[in-house]
N, C-alpha and C positions, 0 to 999 in steps of 0.2 A: 681371243686370243685362245685366251688358255681357256678348258672344262676345270669347274672348280675344285675335279678329284685332283690336278693337277698343282693349283690352287692350294688348298691343303694339303698337299704334300712337301712344298718349297715355303710356306709359313711356317710349317707345325709335322717338319720330317721323323718319322722313327726310323729310329738303331742307329741314331745318331755316336757314333761313338770310334775306339779302340778295342781290340777283346787282348788283354794281355794273353802272351805263350797261345795265341790261333792257331791251330790245327793244319787251317789253311789261308791263305793271305794271296789273295788278287786284286793286281793295279794293272788298269789299263786308262790308256790318252788318247783322245787326241788330236793329233800337231793341227790342225787344221782351225777347228775354233779354242781348243784352248782347254778344253774338258776333262778331268782326271779323275778316275773313280779308285777306290779300294778299298772294296770286300775281305771280307775281316767274318771266321766262320772260327765253330768252336762245335764239335760231332765225338760224340757217342752210340756206338755199335752201327753206327753211318747213318746218322740219322742228325742231320746240324739240329742242335740245342738253341743258342745263340747265333747270334747274324748278325753284326756291326760293319755301317759304313763314315767311310770319308769321298766327300766328293768339294774339288775345288770347279766350279763350273755357275752356268747358267741354272735360272730357274729348272727348266725341264727337265736338265742330270740332274742336281739335287733330289725333285719329282721322281728317274725310274729311278735311284738310287735306290728308297723312300717303298717305293713300292713294289721293286724287287728282293727285299727283305723281309718281307711282312709275306709271301710271295710260295719262299722257302722254306723258309723257319718250320721247324717241327719235320718240314720230309725228308725223304732218304735222299740220298749223292742223288741217285739212277733218279729221280723223281727228277731232283734240281737240276740235274741237266740238261732236262725235256724243256725250262724255261726258254722261250722266245723272246725278243726283242717284238712282236707279234702281239703274244699273250700282255707284255709289261702296257703298248699301245693304248692296248682293247682295256684293258685293269683302270688305267685315268682315264678313260672314256674320249681318247684321241691325244692325236702329237698335229699340233700344223704338219706342216710334211717339214716343212727348213729343221725342227725338232726332233728329228725322228732320230736323227745319229744317236741321239741321247741313251733310245731304249738300247743299241744297237749293246752302247756302252756298255750300259748292267748288262745284259745277257753273257758278258764277254768277261766282265771281276769278275758273274757269278761264276763261270767257267771254266779260269785263272784262276781262281781260290783254294778250287773241285781241287783244279788238275796238282796244283800247291799240296793239299790234305792226301794227293794219291803217292807224288813222289817222296815228302814226308815219310808217310806208312809205307812206303810198298805193294803200292793196293794198284796192279793194272784195272 
C-alpha cells in the first residue's frame, strides 16, 4: 500500500520538533480526517535555514510533512513557495489515492508558514 520512501519517512521522520522564536509558523488541518500539521521556519536573507514540523495524523501525514521539510530546507522563500502537493507525492514515490489530501496539507502548511513570515516581517 505504501512505498518504501513513505514508510521510511513515517518510521524515521526528518526535522521533527519546534523552532523557538520561529520566523514563520504555519498550521493547517483537515477536519474530515483529523490531520493537523504545523511547520516552523527559520529564515535568514530570504533563505530557509531551518525547518521543523509537528504533525498529528496518519503515517502518510507524517511522511508528507517530513519530505516537505527536506524539500524546502536551504531553498529561497520563492523556491519554497513553488512546492506542490504533486512534487511531494512524487518525492515519496506515490501515495494511495485516499491519502493524496496529506500532500495537499503539507503544501498548504509550508505556504502558511511563509505567509506568516511575510506578515511578521512586512514583506509582500
